[in-house]
Each structure stands twice: as C-alpha cells, then as structure tokens.
Biopython code that builds the backbone (N, CA, C, O; Angstrom):
import numpy as np
from Bio.PDB.StructureBuilder import StructureBuilder

atoms = [
    (1, "UNK", "N", (-14.567, -8.785, 7.066)),
    (1, "UNK", "CA", (-13.709, -7.742, 7.621)),
    (1, "UNK", "C", (-12.607, -7.443, 6.603)),
    (1, "UNK", "O", (-12.050, -8.346, 5.978)),
    (2, "UNK", "N", (-12.318, -6.184, 6.461)),
    (2, "UNK", "CA", (-11.226, -5.769, 5.583)),
    (2, "UNK", "C", (-10.061, -5.268, 6.425)),
    (2, "UNK", "O", (-10.228, -4.849, 7.571)),
    (3, "UNK", "N", (-8.900, -5.321, 5.837)),
    (3, "UNK", "CA", (-7.693, -4.787, 6.468)),
    (3, "UNK", "C", (-7.278, -3.538, 5.713)),
    (3, "UNK", "O", (-7.355, -3.468, 4.486)),
    (4, "UNK", "N", (-6.835, -2.553, 6.483)),
    (4, "UNK", "CA", (-6.317, -1.339, 5.864)),
    (4, "UNK", "C", (-4.957, -1.038, 6.488)),
    (4, "UNK", "O", (-4.814, -0.983, 7.709)),
    (5, "UNK", "N", (-3.981, -0.847, 5.636)),
    (5, "UNK", "CA", (-2.621, -0.582, 6.076)),
    (5, "UNK", "C", (-2.301, 0.868, 5.737)),
    (5, "UNK", "O", (-2.331, 1.286, 4.579)),
    (6, "UNK", "N", (-1.996, 1.615, 6.785)),
    (6, "UNK", "CA", (-1.825, 3.072, 6.644)),
    (6, "UNK", "C", (-0.632, 3.566, 7.444)),
    (6, "UNK", "O", (-0.026, 2.843, 8.235)),
    (7, "UNK", "N", (-0.328, 4.822, 7.200)),
    (7, "UNK", "CA", (0.647, 5.556, 8.006)),
    (7, "UNK", "C", (-0.147, 6.705, 8.638)),
    (7, "UNK", "O", (-0.764, 7.483, 7.909)),
    (8, "UNK", "N", (-0.152, 6.835, 9.964)),
    (8, "UNK", "CA", (-1.021, 7.810, 10.634)),
    (8, "UNK", "C", (-0.822, 9.269, 10.174)),
    (8, "UNK", "O", (-1.763, 10.060, 10.240)),
    (9, "UNK", "N", (0.372, 9.633, 9.715)),
    (9, "UNK", "CA", (0.626, 11.020, 9.307)),
    (9, "UNK", "C", (0.287, 11.287, 7.842)),
    (9, "UNK", "O", (0.408, 12.421, 7.377)),
    (10, "UNK", "N", (-0.132, 10.266, 7.121)),
    (10, "UNK", "CA", (-0.398, 10.363, 5.689)),
    (10, "UNK", "C", (-1.799, 10.945, 5.446)),
    (10, "UNK", "O", (-2.801, 10.412, 5.923)),
    (11, "UNK", "N", (-1.840, 12.055, 4.691)),
    (11, "UNK", "CA", (-3.123, 12.718, 4.403)),
    (11, "UNK", "C", (-4.063, 11.833, 3.608)),
    (11, "UNK", "O", (-5.268, 11.835, 3.860)),
    (12, "UNK", "N", (-3.533, 11.067, 2.642)),
    (12, "UNK", "CA", (-4.371, 10.174, 1.848)),
    (12, "UNK", "C", (-4.962, 9.080, 2.725)),
    (12, "UNK", "O", (-6.121, 8.703, 2.553)),
    (13, "UNK", "N", (-4.173, 8.570, 3.663)),
    (13, "UNK", "CA", (-4.670, 7.554, 4.585)),
    (13, "UNK", "C", (-5.803, 8.115, 5.438)),
    (13, "UNK", "O", (-6.806, 7.439, 5.670)),
    (14, "UNK", "N", (-5.643, 9.339, 5.899)),
    (14, "UNK", "CA", (-6.685, 9.967, 6.724)),
    (14, "UNK", "C", (-7.980, 10.097, 5.935)),
    (14, "UNK", "O", (-9.058, 9.854, 6.477)),
    (15, "UNK", "N", (-7.889, 10.480, 4.655)),
    (15, "UNK", "CA", (-9.087, 10.562, 3.802)),
    (15, "UNK", "C", (-9.736, 9.196, 3.630)),
    (15, "UNK", "O", (-10.960, 9.071, 3.680)),
    (16, "UNK", "N", (-8.908, 8.168, 3.426)),
    (16, "UNK", "CA", (-9.423, 6.811, 3.240)),
    (16, "UNK", "C", (-10.127, 6.319, 4.491)),
    (16, "UNK", "O", (-11.201, 5.722, 4.405)),
    (17, "UNK", "N", (-9.536, 6.562, 5.647)),
    (17, "UNK", "CA", (-10.152, 6.121, 6.924)),
    (17, "UNK", "C", (-11.462, 6.876, 7.157)),
    (17, "UNK", "O", (-12.438, 6.283, 7.616)),
    (18, "UNK", "N", (-11.496, 8.163, 6.848)),
    (18, "UNK", "CA", (-12.719, 8.938, 6.997)),
    (18, "UNK", "C", (-13.802, 8.377, 6.076)),
    (18, "UNK", "O", (-14.960, 8.255, 6.477)),
    (19, "UNK", "N", (-13.422, 8.034, 4.832)),
    (19, "UNK", "CA", (-14.367, 7.466, 3.886)),
    (19, "UNK", "C", (-14.941, 6.153, 4.412)),
    (19, "UNK", "O", (-16.147, 5.921, 4.333)),
    (20, "UNK", "N", (-14.073, 5.298, 4.949)),
    (20, "UNK", "CA", (-14.536, 4.037, 5.517)),
    (20, "UNK", "C", (-15.490, 4.281, 6.680)),
    (20, "UNK", "O", (-16.537, 3.640, 6.774)),
    (21, "UNK", "N", (-15.129, 5.208, 7.567)),
    (21, "UNK", "CA", (-15.975, 5.512, 8.723)),
    (21, "UNK", "C", (-17.314, 6.115, 8.266)),
    (21, "UNK", "O", (-18.368, 5.726, 8.769)),
    (22, "UNK", "N", (-17.276, 7.057, 7.322)),
    (22, "UNK", "CA", (-18.504, 7.687, 6.810)),
    (22, "UNK", "C", (-19.440, 6.671, 6.167)),
    (22, "UNK", "O", (-20.660, 6.830, 6.208)),
    (23, "UNK", "N", (-18.866, 5.628, 5.573)),
    (23, "UNK", "CA", (-19.674, 4.593, 4.938)),
    (23, "UNK", "C", (-19.946, 3.400, 5.865)),
    (23, "UNK", "O", (-20.466, 2.369, 5.440)),
    (24, "UNK", "N", (-19.581, 3.568, 7.135)),
    (24, "UNK", "CA", (-19.819, 2.563, 8.165)),
    (24, "UNK", "C", (-19.285, 1.176, 7.782)),
    (24, "UNK", "O", (-19.951, 0.154, 7.948)),
    (25, "UNK", "N", (-18.072, 1.193, 7.272)),
    (25, "UNK", "CA", (-17.398, -0.046, 6.878)),
    (25, "UNK", "C", (-16.391, -0.400, 7.954)),
    (25, "UNK", "O", (-15.489, 0.380, 8.261)),
    (26, "UNK", "N", (-16.552, -1.577, 8.518)),
    (26, "UNK", "CA", (-15.639, -2.029, 9.566)),
    (26, "UNK", "C", (-14.315, -2.471, 8.942)),
    (26, "UNK", "O", (-14.281, -3.029, 7.845)),
    (27, "UNK", "N", (-13.244, -2.209, 9.657)),
    (27, "UNK", "CA", (-11.920, -2.557, 9.155)),
    (27, "UNK", "C", (-10.973, -2.799, 10.313)),
    (27, "UNK", "O", (-11.190, -2.355, 11.440)),
    (28, "UNK", "N", (-9.921, -3.516, 9.988)),
    (28, "UNK", "CA", (-8.809, -3.754, 10.916)),
    (28, "UNK", "C", (-7.679, -2.838, 10.469)),
    (28, "UNK", "O", (-7.222, -2.923, 9.328)),
    (29, "UNK", "N", (-7.225, -1.961, 11.362)),
    (29, "UNK", "CA", (-6.210, -0.962, 11.033)),
    (29, "UNK", "C", (-4.830, -1.480, 11.386)),
    (29, "UNK", "O", (-4.640, -2.127, 12.416)),
    (30, "UNK", "N", (-3.867, -1.191, 10.521)),
    (30, "UNK", "CA", (-2.477, -1.561, 10.764)),
    (30, "UNK", "C", (-1.570, -0.390, 10.390)),
    (30, "UNK", "O", (-1.620, 0.118, 9.270)),
    (31, "UNK", "N", (-0.764, 0.016, 11.319)),
    (31, "UNK", "CA", (0.222, 1.092, 11.094)),
    (31, "UNK", "C", (1.428, 0.500, 10.371)),
    (31, "UNK", "O", (2.122, -0.364, 10.908)),
    (32, "UNK", "N", (1.668, 0.966, 9.166)),
    (32, "UNK", "CA", (2.727, 0.415, 8.301)),
    (32, "UNK", "C", (4.117, 0.656, 8.880)),
    (32, "UNK", "O", (5.043, -0.104, 8.594)),
    (33, "UNK", "N", (4.276, 1.685, 9.675)),
    (33, "UNK", "CA", (5.583, 1.996, 10.262)),
    (33, "UNK", "C", (5.878, 1.066, 11.446)),
    (33, "UNK", "O", (7.007, 0.612, 11.633)),
    (34, "UNK", "N", (4.831, 0.794, 12.240)),
    (34, "UNK", "CA", (5.010, -0.094, 13.406)),
    (34, "UNK", "C", (5.065, -1.559, 13.011)),
    (34, "UNK", "O", (5.793, -2.345, 13.617)),
    (35, "UNK", "N", (4.304, -1.920, 12.006)),
    (35, "UNK", "CA", (4.259, -3.328, 11.572)),
    (35, "UNK", "C", (4.454, -3.362, 10.050)),
    (35, "UNK", "O", (3.505, -3.461, 9.272)),
    (36, "UNK", "N", (5.708, -3.276, 9.676)),
    (36, "UNK", "CA", (6.085, -3.252, 8.267)),
    (36, "UNK", "C", (5.661, -4.540, 7.556)),
    (36, "UNK", "O", (5.808, -5.629, 8.112)),
    (37, "UNK", "N", (5.141, -4.423, 6.341)),
    (37, "UNK", "CA", (4.769, -5.633, 5.609)),
    (37, "UNK", "C", (5.965, -6.540, 5.365)),
    (37, "UNK", "O", (7.069, -6.077, 5.078)),
    (38, "UNK", "N", (5.725, -7.835, 5.483)),
    (38, "UNK", "CA", (6.767, -8.826, 5.241)),
    (38, "UNK", "C", (6.829, -9.141, 3.743)),
    (38, "UNK", "O", (5.893, -8.856, 2.996)),
    (39, "UNK", "N", (7.943, -9.732, 3.326)),
    (39, "UNK", "CA", (8.120, -10.078, 1.912)),
    (39, "UNK", "C", (6.987, -10.979, 1.416)),
    (39, "UNK", "O", (6.485, -10.790, 0.308)),
    (40, "UNK", "N", (6.584, -11.958, 2.232)),
    (40, "UNK", "CA", (5.531, -12.890, 1.814)),
    (40, "UNK", "C", (4.199, -12.147, 1.612)),
    (40, "UNK", "O", (3.465, -12.433, 0.667)),
    (41, "UNK", "N", (3.894, -11.195, 2.502)),
    (41, "UNK", "CA", (2.663, -10.412, 2.382)),
    (41, "UNK", "C", (2.707, -9.570, 1.106)),
    (41, "UNK", "O", (1.751, -9.553, 0.330)),
    (42, "UNK", "N", (3.824, -8.875, 0.898)),
    (42, "UNK", "CA", (3.945, -7.991, -0.251)),
    (42, "UNK", "C", (3.796, -8.771, -1.548)),
    (42, "UNK", "O", (3.128, -8.315, -2.476)),
    (43, "UNK", "N", (4.415, -9.944, -1.615)),
    (43, "UNK", "CA", (4.327, -10.758, -2.825)),
    (43, "UNK", "C", (2.877, -11.187, -3.069)),
    (43, "UNK", "O", (2.390, -11.136, -4.198)),
    (44, "UNK", "N", (2.204, -11.604, -2.019)),
    (44, "UNK", "CA", (0.800, -12.032, -2.113)),
    (44, "UNK", "C", (-0.101, -10.852, -2.565)),
    (44, "UNK", "O", (-0.948, -11.009, -3.445)),
    (45, "UNK", "N", (0.102, -9.690, -1.951)),
    (45, "UNK", "CA", (-0.719, -8.516, -2.293)),
    (45, "UNK", "C", (-0.450, -8.064, -3.724)),
    (45, "UNK", "O", (-1.369, -7.691, -4.453)),
    (46, "UNK", "N", (0.808, -8.101, -4.109)),
    (46, "UNK", "CA", (1.188, -7.695, -5.462)),
    (46, "UNK", "C", (0.485, -8.600, -6.482)),
    (46, "UNK", "O", (-0.083, -8.104, -7.455)),
    (47, "UNK", "N", (0.517, -9.897, -6.270)),
    (47, "UNK", "CA", (-0.136, -10.834, -7.191)),
    (47, "UNK", "C", (-1.646, -10.623, -7.209)),
    (47, "UNK", "O", (-2.265, -10.662, -8.272)),
    (48, "UNK", "N", (-2.244, -10.401, -6.038)),
    (48, "UNK", "CA", (-3.704, -10.235, -5.942)),
    (48, "UNK", "C", (-4.169, -8.913, -6.547)),
    (48, "UNK", "O", (-5.299, -8.814, -7.025)),
    (49, "UNK", "N", (-3.315, -7.909, -6.528)),
    (49, "UNK", "CA", (-3.716, -6.573, -6.999)),
    (49, "UNK", "C", (-3.825, -6.504, -8.519)),
    (49, "UNK", "O", (-4.635, -5.740, -9.043)),
    (50, "UNK", "N", (-3.018, -7.292, -9.235)),
    (50, "UNK", "CA", (-2.968, -7.196, -10.677)),
    (50, "UNK", "C", (-2.222, -5.973, -11.178)),
    (50, "UNK", "O", (-2.217, -5.689, -12.376)),
    (51, "UNK", "N", (-1.597, -5.254, -10.270)),
    (51, "UNK", "CA", (-0.878, -4.031, -10.621)),
    (51, "UNK", "C", (0.591, -4.295, -10.853)),
    (51, "UNK", "O", (1.113, -5.296, -10.364)),
    (52, "UNK", "N", (1.276, -3.433, -11.583)),
    (52, "UNK", "CA", (2.730, -3.552, -11.677)),
    (52, "UNK", "C", (3.345, -3.316, -10.295)),
    (52, "UNK", "O", (2.826, -2.520, -9.512)),
    (53, "UNK", "N", (4.427, -3.991, -9.999)),
    (53, "UNK", "CA", (5.052, -3.868, -8.681)),
    (53, "UNK", "C", (5.450, -2.425, -8.364)),
    (53, "UNK", "O", (5.436, -2.009, -7.206)),
    (54, "UNK", "N", (5.804, -1.668, -9.403)),
    (54, "UNK", "CA", (6.205, -0.265, -9.192)),
    (54, "UNK", "C", (5.104, 0.523, -8.492)),
    (54, "UNK", "O", (5.405, 1.477, -7.774)),
    (55, "UNK", "N", (3.847, 0.156, -8.676)),
    (55, "UNK", "CA", (2.723, 0.870, -8.054)),
    (55, "UNK", "C", (2.709, 0.707, -6.525)),
    (55, "UNK", "O", (2.001, 1.440, -5.835)),
    (56, "UNK", "N", (3.477, -0.236, -6.001)),
    (56, "UNK", "CA", (3.540, -0.432, -4.555)),
    (56, "UNK", "C", (4.560, 0.492, -3.898)),
    (56, "UNK", "O", (4.653, 0.540, -2.671)),
    (57, "UNK", "N", (5.311, 1.211, -4.692)),
    (57, "UNK", "CA", (6.305, 2.149, -4.152)),
    (57, "UNK", "C", (5.703, 3.519, -3.922)),
    (57, "UNK", "O", (4.951, 4.028, -4.753)),
    (58, "UNK", "N", (6.044, 4.121, -2.772)),
    (58, "UNK", "CA", (5.635, 5.472, -2.457)),
    (58, "UNK", "C", (6.582, 6.417, -3.190)),
    (58, "UNK", "O", (7.587, 6.862, -2.634)),
    (59, "UNK", "N", (6.254, 6.713, -4.425)),
    (59, "UNK", "CA", (7.174, 7.478, -5.293)),
    (59, "UNK", "C", (7.311, 8.940, -4.863)),
    (59, "UNK", "O", (8.229, 9.630, -5.306)),
    (60, "UNK", "N", (6.424, 9.408, -4.022)),
    (60, "UNK", "CA", (6.531, 10.808, -3.552)),
    (60, "UNK", "C", (7.229, 10.905, -2.205)),
    (60, "UNK", "O", (7.408, 12.000, -1.673)),
    (61, "UNK", "N", (7.624, 9.762, -1.653)),
    (61, "UNK", "CA", (8.276, 9.741, -0.350)),
    (61, "UNK", "C", (9.741, 10.152, -0.391)),
    (61, "UNK", "O", (10.416, 10.026, -1.413)),
    (62, "UNK", "N", (10.210, 10.644, 0.743)),
    (62, "UNK", "CA", (11.605, 11.092, 0.857)),
    (62, "UNK", "C", (12.602, 9.960, 0.661)),
    (62, "UNK", "O", (13.623, 10.131, -0.004)),
    (63, "UNK", "N", (12.299, 8.802, 1.243)),
    (63, "UNK", "CA", (13.239, 7.669, 1.144)),
    (63, "UNK", "C", (13.405, 7.233, -0.305)),
    (63, "UNK", "O", (14.520, 6.991, -0.768)),
    (64, "UNK", "N", (12.278, 7.136, -1.023)),
    (64, "UNK", "CA", (12.298, 6.774, -2.431)),
    (64, "UNK", "C", (13.209, 7.742, -3.231)),
    (64, "UNK", "O", (14.033, 7.325, -4.045)),
    (65, "UNK", "N", (13.024, 9.019, -2.965)),
    (65, "UNK", "CA", (13.792, 10.036, -3.675)),
    (65, "UNK", "C", (15.270, 10.011, -3.258)),
    (65, "UNK", "O", (16.156, 10.120, -4.106)),
    (66, "UNK", "N", (15.532, 9.868, -1.952)),
    (66, "UNK", "CA", (16.914, 9.845, -1.470)),
    (66, "UNK", "C", (17.689, 8.673, -2.043)),
    (66, "UNK", "O", (18.883, 8.786, -2.321)),
    (67, "UNK", "N", (17.012, 7.555, -2.218)),
    (67, "UNK", "CA", (17.671, 6.349, -2.741)),
    (67, "UNK", "C", (17.790, 6.367, -4.262)),
    (67, "UNK", "O", (18.424, 5.486, -4.844)),
    (68, "UNK", "N", (17.187, 7.360, -4.906)),
    (68, "UNK", "CA", (17.236, 7.462, -6.367)),
    (68, "UNK", "C", (16.543, 6.282, -7.053)),
    (68, "UNK", "O", (16.984, 5.828, -8.110)),
    (69, "UNK", "N", (15.471, 5.792, -6.458)),
    (69, "UNK", "CA", (14.813, 4.593, -6.981)),
    (69, "UNK", "C", (14.145, 4.786, -8.320)),
    (69, "UNK", "O", (13.943, 3.817, -9.052)),
    (70, "UNK", "N", (13.798, 6.010, -8.660)),
    (70, "UNK", "CA", (13.175, 6.277, -9.958)),
    (70, "UNK", "C", (14.007, 5.702, -11.098)),
    (70, "UNK", "O", (13.471, 5.149, -12.058)),
    (71, "UNK", "N", (15.309, 5.839, -10.978)),
    (71, "UNK", "CA", (16.209, 5.372, -12.030)),
    (71, "UNK", "C", (16.678, 3.926, -11.826)),
    (71, "UNK", "O", (17.253, 3.334, -12.739)),
    (72, "UNK", "N", (16.444, 3.359, -10.658)),
    (72, "UNK", "CA", (16.983, 2.042, -10.339)),
    (72, "UNK", "C", (15.951, 0.910, -10.466)),
    (72, "UNK", "O", (16.333, -0.233, -10.716)),
    (73, "UNK", "N", (14.667, 1.202, -10.301)),
    (73, "UNK", "CA", (13.671, 0.122, -10.258)),
    (73, "UNK", "C", (13.600, -0.706, -11.534)),
    (73, "UNK", "O", (13.463, -1.928, -11.474)),
    (74, "UNK", "N", (13.690, -0.057, -12.675)),
    (74, "UNK", "CA", (13.571, -0.759, -13.950)),
    (74, "UNK", "C", (14.590, -1.893, -14.105)),
    (74, "UNK", "O", (14.294, -2.918, -14.719)),
    (75, "UNK", "N", (15.758, -1.708, -13.561)),
    (75, "UNK", "CA", (16.800, -2.732, -13.699)),
    (75, "UNK", "C", (16.884, -3.671, -12.511)),
    (75, "UNK", "O", (17.747, -4.547, -12.461)),
    (76, "UNK", "N", (15.981, -3.487, -11.551)),
    (76, "UNK", "CA", (15.995, -4.294, -10.328)),
    (76, "UNK", "C", (15.052, -5.476, -10.477)),
    (76, "UNK", "O", (13.967, -5.337, -11.041)),
    (77, "UNK", "N", (15.451, -6.619, -9.985)),
    (77, "UNK", "CA", (14.604, -7.823, -10.074)),
    (77, "UNK", "C", (13.372, -7.660, -9.171)),
    (77, "UNK", "O", (13.372, -6.869, -8.228)),
    (78, "UNK", "N", (12.333, -8.425, -9.487)),
    (78, "UNK", "CA", (11.124, -8.415, -8.677)),
    (78, "UNK", "C", (11.450, -8.784, -7.217)),
    (78, "UNK", "O", (10.944, -8.157, -6.286)),
    (79, "UNK", "N", (12.280, -9.785, -7.035)),
    (79, "UNK", "CA", (12.675, -10.214, -5.695)),
    (79, "UNK", "C", (13.355, -9.095, -4.923)),
    (79, "UNK", "O", (13.068, -8.880, -3.746)),
    (80, "UNK", "N", (14.250, -8.388, -5.585)),
    (80, "UNK", "CA", (14.979, -7.286, -4.954)),
    (80, "UNK", "C", (14.020, -6.134, -4.611)),
    (80, "UNK", "O", (14.149, -5.512, -3.557)),
    (81, "UNK", "N", (13.070, -5.857, -5.495)),
    (81, "UNK", "CA", (12.085, -4.792, -5.239)),
    (81, "UNK", "C", (11.239, -5.144, -4.012)),
    (81, "UNK", "O", (10.980, -4.286, -3.168)),
    (82, "UNK", "N", (10.815, -6.387, -3.913)),
    (82, "UNK", "CA", (9.993, -6.814, -2.759)),
    (82, "UNK", "C", (10.828, -6.743, -1.478)),
    (82, "UNK", "O", (10.325, -6.324, -0.435)),
    (83, "UNK", "N", (12.085, -7.144, -1.549)),
    (83, "UNK", "CA", (12.964, -7.048, -0.374)),
    (83, "UNK", "C", (13.106, -5.589, 0.067)),
    (83, "UNK", "O", (13.090, -5.290, 1.261)),
    (84, "UNK", "N", (13.242, -4.701, -0.890)),
    (84, "UNK", "CA", (13.374, -3.285, -0.615)),
    (84, "UNK", "C", (12.092, -2.735, 0.047)),
    (84, "UNK", "O", (12.161, -2.006, 1.037)),
    (85, "UNK", "N", (10.940, -3.089, -0.507)),
    (85, "UNK", "CA", (9.671, -2.659, 0.076)),
    (85, "UNK", "C", (9.524, -3.166, 1.529)),
    (85, "UNK", "O", (9.026, -2.453, 2.400)),
    (86, "UNK", "N", (9.960, -4.389, 1.760)),
    (86, "UNK", "CA", (9.854, -4.997, 3.088)),
    (86, "UNK", "C", (10.834, -4.382, 4.087)),
    (86, "UNK", "O", (10.687, -4.562, 5.296)),
    (87, "UNK", "N", (11.821, -3.666, 3.587)),
    (87, "UNK", "CA", (12.848, -3.100, 4.470)),
    (87, "UNK", "C", (12.373, -1.866, 5.232)),
    (87, "UNK", "O", (12.893, -1.569, 6.307)),
    (88, "UNK", "N", (11.387, -1.140, 4.686)),
    (88, "UNK", "CA", (10.908, 0.071, 5.330)),
    (88, "UNK", "C", (9.485, 0.378, 4.853)),
    (88, "UNK", "O", (9.253, 0.581, 3.661)),
    (89, "UNK", "N", (8.544, 0.410, 5.789)),
    (89, "UNK", "CA", (7.139, 0.646, 5.467)),
    (89, "UNK", "C", (6.894, 1.986, 4.762)),
    (89, "UNK", "O", (5.917, 2.141, 4.030)),
    (90, "UNK", "N", (7.793, 2.949, 4.993)),
    (90, "UNK", "CA", (7.589, 4.254, 4.350)),
    (90, "UNK", "C", (7.927, 4.238, 2.861)),
    (90, "UNK", "O", (7.643, 5.208, 2.157)),
    (91, "UNK", "N", (8.527, 3.157, 2.372)),
    (91, "UNK", "CA", (8.734, 2.996, 0.933)),
    (91, "UNK", "C", (7.473, 2.516, 0.224)),
    (91, "UNK", "O", (7.370, 2.602, -1.000)),
    (92, "UNK", "N", (6.516, 2.010, 0.997)),
    (92, "UNK", "CA", (5.315, 1.389, 0.435)),
    (92, "UNK", "C", (4.207, 2.432, 0.267)),
    (92, "UNK", "O", (3.927, 3.213, 1.177)),
    (93, "UNK", "N", (3.591, 2.429, -0.905)),
    (93, "UNK", "CA", (2.457, 3.314, -1.174)),
    (93, "UNK", "C", (1.303, 2.894, -0.265)),
    (93, "UNK", "O", (1.079, 1.709, -0.016)),
    (94, "UNK", "N", (0.594, 3.881, 0.212)),
    (94, "UNK", "CA", (-0.513, 3.612, 1.111)),
    (94, "UNK", "C", (-1.650, 4.558, 0.828)),
    (94, "UNK", "O", (-1.460, 5.591, 0.186)),
    (95, "UNK", "N", (-2.804, 4.225, 1.288)),
    (95, "UNK", "CA", (-3.165, 3.015, 2.029)),
    (95, "UNK", "C", (-3.208, 1.793, 1.123)),
    (95, "UNK", "O", (-3.298, 1.893, -0.100)),
    (96, "UNK", "N", (-3.140, 0.641, 1.769)),
    (96, "UNK", "CA", (-3.363, -0.640, 1.097)),
    (96, "UNK", "C", (-4.624, -1.216, 1.724)),
    (96, "UNK", "O", (-4.723, -1.356, 2.943)),
    (97, "UNK", "N", (-5.581, -1.545, 0.873)),
    (97, "UNK", "CA", (-6.847, -2.131, 1.323)),
    (97, "UNK", "C", (-6.879, -3.583, 0.889)),
    (97, "UNK", "O", (-6.719, -3.883, -0.294)),
    (98, "UNK", "N", (-7.083, -4.483, 1.835)),
    (98, "UNK", "CA", (-7.188, -5.910, 1.531)),
    (98, "UNK", "C", (-8.588, -6.355, 1.879)),
    (98, "UNK", "O", (-8.989, -6.365, 3.043)),
    (99, "UNK", "N", (-9.322, -6.724, 0.850)),
    (99, "UNK", "CA", (-10.721, -7.119, 1.021)),
    (99, "UNK", "C", (-10.900, -8.488, 0.338)),
    (99, "UNK", "O", (-10.993, -8.570, -0.887)),
    (100, "UNK", "N", (-10.947, -9.547, 1.140)),
    (100, "UNK", "CA", (-11.027, -10.882, 0.556)),
    (100, "UNK", "C", (-9.775, -11.139, -0.247)),
    (100, "UNK", "O", (-8.669, -11.088, 0.292)),
    (101, "UNK", "N", (-9.933, -11.416, -1.540)),
    (101, "UNK", "CA", (-8.791, -11.675, -2.409)),
    (101, "UNK", "C", (-8.393, -10.451, -3.196)),
    (101, "UNK", "O", (-7.436, -10.501, -3.968)),
    (102, "UNK", "N", (-9.104, -9.348, -3.019)),
    (102, "UNK", "CA", (-8.829, -8.118, -3.761)),
    (102, "UNK", "C", (-7.921, -7.201, -2.951)),
    (102, "UNK", "O", (-8.095, -7.062, -1.740)),
    (103, "UNK", "N", (-6.958, -6.579, -3.613)),
    (103, "UNK", "CA", (-6.038, -5.646, -2.973)),
    (103, "UNK", "C", (-6.051, -4.349, -3.786)),
    (103, "UNK", "O", (-5.846, -4.355, -5.000)),
    (104, "UNK", "N", (-6.299, -3.235, -3.084)),
    (104, "UNK", "CA", (-6.267, -1.907, -3.697)),
    (104, "UNK", "C", (-5.132, -1.111, -3.081)),
    (104, "UNK", "O", (-4.925, -1.139, -1.868)),
    (105, "UNK", "N", (-4.399, -0.401, -3.928)),
    (105, "UNK", "CA", (-3.245, 0.374, -3.473)),
    (105, "UNK", "C", (-3.538, 1.843, -3.743)),
    (105, "UNK", "O", (-3.885, 2.220, -4.862)),
    (106, "UNK", "N", (-3.397, 2.669, -2.711)),
    (106, "UNK", "CA", (-3.762, 4.078, -2.838)),
    (106, "UNK", "C", (-5.244, 4.250, -2.620)),
    (106, "UNK", "O", (-5.983, 3.266, -2.575)),
    (107, "UNK", "N", (-5.693, 5.485, -2.484)),
    (107, "UNK", "CA", (-7.098, 5.756, -2.260)),
    (107, "UNK", "C", (-7.707, 6.452, -3.472)),
    (107, "UNK", "O", (-7.464, 7.631, -3.728)),
    (108, "UNK", "N", (-8.503, 5.683, -4.207)),
    (108, "UNK", "CA", (-9.285, 6.217, -5.300)),
    (108, "UNK", "C", (-10.748, 5.898, -4.961)),
    (108, "UNK", "O", (-11.185, 4.749, -5.024)),
    (109, "UNK", "N", (-11.469, 6.930, -4.609)),
    (109, "UNK", "CA", (-12.830, 6.734, -4.069)),
    (109, "UNK", "C", (-13.698, 5.850, -4.959)),
    (109, "UNK", "O", (-14.376, 4.956, -4.454)),
    (110, "UNK", "N", (-13.695, 6.077, -6.262)),
    (110, "UNK", "CA", (-14.531, 5.276, -7.172)),
    (110, "UNK", "C", (-14.150, 3.779, -7.097)),
    (110, "UNK", "O", (-15.020, 2.910, -7.047)),
    (111, "UNK", "N", (-12.867, 3.509, -7.089)),
    (111, "UNK", "CA", (-12.380, 2.131, -6.977)),
    (111, "UNK", "C", (-12.848, 1.490, -5.689)),
    (111, "UNK", "O", (-13.276, 0.336, -5.684)),
    (112, "UNK", "N", (-12.768, 2.232, -4.595)),
    (112, "UNK", "CA", (-13.175, 1.700, -3.291)),
    (112, "UNK", "C", (-14.687, 1.500, -3.236)),
    (112, "UNK", "O", (-15.162, 0.529, -2.647)),
    (113, "UNK", "N", (-15.443, 2.408, -3.842)),
    (113, "UNK", "CA", (-16.896, 2.261, -3.904)),
    (113, "UNK", "C", (-17.270, 0.969, -4.621)),
    (113, "UNK", "O", (-18.113, 0.204, -4.152)),
    (114, "UNK", "N", (-16.624, 0.737, -5.772)),
    (114, "UNK", "CA", (-16.913, -0.472, -6.545)),
    (114, "UNK", "C", (-16.603, -1.742, -5.771)),
    (114, "UNK", "O", (-17.305, -2.744, -5.904)),
    (115, "UNK", "N", (-15.566, -1.699, -4.976)),
    (115, "UNK", "CA", (-15.150, -2.887, -4.217)),
    (115, "UNK", "C", (-15.979, -3.078, -2.953)),
    (115, "UNK", "O", (-16.295, -4.212, -2.591)),
    (116, "UNK", "N", (-16.335, -1.991, -2.277)),
    (116, "UNK", "CA", (-16.873, -2.119, -0.913)),
    (116, "UNK", "C", (-18.358, -1.769, -0.770)),
    (116, "UNK", "O", (-18.972, -2.169, 0.219)),
    (117, "UNK", "N", (-18.943, -1.057, -1.693)),
    (117, "UNK", "CA", (-20.349, -0.659, -1.519)),
    (117, "UNK", "C", (-21.296, -1.428, -2.420)),
    (117, "UNK", "O", (-22.505, -1.200, -2.382)),
]
sb = StructureBuilder()
sb.init_structure("model")
sb.init_model(0)
sb.init_chain("A")
sb.init_seg("    ")
for serial, (resi, resn, name, xyz) in enumerate(atoms, 1):
    if name == "N":
        sb.init_residue(resn, " ", resi, " ")
    sb.init_atom(name, np.array(xyz, "f"), 0.0, 1.0, " ", f" {name:<3s}", serial, name[0])
structure = sb.get_structure()
C-alpha cells in the first residue's frame, strides 16, 4: 500500500489521484491541510527522497510568497526549514507519494510510472 498526501483543491493532486485510479493502484489518502505533516515525518521523507529540502516547499503557493521565503530559505537552517514546513501543510509541495522507502514529491508521470508500474 502506498500513501499519498494531497490537498483536495490542488489541480496537480487531482491529476495524480486520477492517474493512480486509472492505473488501479490502491493508496491511502491524506489531506495535508487536515493532517499536516509532522517534523519527524518531513525529516524522514526528505532523507528518503534524495531531493534538496527546498523541493519540499510549495514555491507557487501564496503563503510561500507572502513570507518572502524565496530570499530567506538559503540562509535558513535545515531544522528551521523543517519546522516551517510542519507549521502549515499549504507550505508543502504536493502531492507527496510514499511507496515503501521511496518518496516522490510533485506529480511527474514518468517518475511515478517507474516507481509504481
């Protein structure tokens, strides 16, 4: 079973869920706004993803822009960035797919095909 963390109003999340359904892949759904990721989860996912921590930020979101994070992240510690992500689910890029020990951030169909099909 895989876990998918989404925001119901997110167009990319809707595409990802449709892709999972079309490919008959079972998943456990989690609304990122109702159940915000905890610091321990974010740290674990970040390490498992192999991605830079900046990739976990929803850079096109209003909160990210209002806080001026584009200019602040580079000088912010990893711990502070994780605390910030854990403070509001809408700061987190989505969807997040957790499949075994693999974590994918965002929906890139080819990446998901390689992992799940």
